[in-house]
C-alpha positions as CSV (number, residue, x, y, z in Angstrom):
1,M,113.0,-41.6,-21.8
2,E,112.5,-38.1,-20.5
3,L,109.1,-36.4,-20.5
4,S,108.2,-32.8,-19.5
5,V,105.7,-32.2,-16.8
6,I,103.1,-29.8,-18.3
7,N,100.2,-27.7,-17.0
8,I,96.8,-29.1,-17.5
9,G,94.3,-26.7,-16.0
10,N,95.0,-26.4,-12.3
11,S,97.0,-29.7,-12.4
12,K,100.2,-31.0,-13.9
13,G,100.6,-34.0,-16.2
14,I,102.6,-35.8,-18.8
15,R,101.9,-36.6,-22.4
16,L,102.5,-40.1,-23.8
17,S,103.1,-40.4,-27.5
18,K,100.7,-42.3,-29.8
19,T,103.5,-44.9,-30.3
20,I,103.8,-45.6,-26.6
21,L,100.0,-45.8,-26.2
22,K,99.8,-48.3,-29.0
23,K,102.8,-50.4,-28.0
24,Y,101.6,-50.8,-24.4
25,N,97.9,-51.1,-25.3
26,I,96.8,-48.1,-23.4
27,H,93.3,-46.9,-24.3
28,D,91.1,-45.1,-21.8
29,K,92.5,-45.7,-18.3
30,I,95.8,-46.6,-16.6
31,E,96.6,-47.9,-13.2
32,V,99.1,-45.9,-11.2
33,I,101.2,-48.0,-8.8
34,L,103.3,-46.1,-6.3
35,E,106.4,-48.0,-5.2
36,K,109.4,-47.0,-3.1
37,G,111.0,-44.4,-5.3
38,F,109.0,-45.2,-8.4
39,I,105.7,-44.5,-10.1
40,V,104.6,-47.3,-12.4
41,L,101.9,-46.7,-15.1
42,K,100.1,-49.9,-16.1
43,P,97.4,-50.3,-18.8
44,K,94.0,-50.7,-17.1
45,T,92.2,-53.6,-18.8
46,E,88.7,-54.9,-18.4
47,P,88.9,-58.4,-19.8
48,R,85.2,-59.2,-19.1
49,K,83.9,-55.9,-20.6
50,D,80.7,-56.4,-22.6
51,W,80.4,-60.1,-21.7
52,E,76.8,-59.5,-20.5
53,K,75.8,-58.3,-24.0
54,A,77.6,-61.2,-25.6
55,F,75.9,-63.8,-23.3
56,Q,72.5,-62.2,-24.1
57,K,73.1,-62.4,-27.8
58,M,74.2,-66.1,-27.4
59,H,71.0,-66.8,-25.5
60,E,68.9,-65.1,-28.2
61,N,70.6,-67.3,-30.8
62,G,70.3,-70.5,-28.8
63,D,74.1,-70.8,-28.6
64,D,74.1,-71.1,-24.8
65,Q,73.3,-74.8,-24.6
66,L,75.7,-77.2,-22.9
67,L,78.0,-79.1,-25.2
68,M,78.1,-82.1,-22.9
69,N,76.4,-83.1,-19.7
70,D,77.8,-81.7,-16.5
71,V,77.1,-85.1,-14.8
72,F,78.0,-88.4,-16.6
73,D,75.6,-91.3,-16.5
74,D,78.0,-93.6,-14.7
75,E,79.1,-91.0,-12.2
76,T,78.3,-91.5,-8.5
77,F,78.7,-89.0,-5.8
78,E,79.8,-91.6,-3.1
79,E,83.3,-90.4,-3.1
80,W,82.1,-86.9,-2.1
81,K,80.5,-88.1,1.1
């Protein structure tokens, strides 16, 4: 694929089509990776974005309780000594 380098203010840039943006899940940011002889554009993802809000909502709803004990009744810690 060939793209033209265009003027953007005092800088230069390229335009990516809506199809490419959608296909590669590019939204707000990309990561630019400079390799020997190549420039790689990679979607920048934030997999934990808004987790804090979700956890707060879970707490407010009482949905943040343990589903099972983190220590079993018959468990001993002798093997860890």
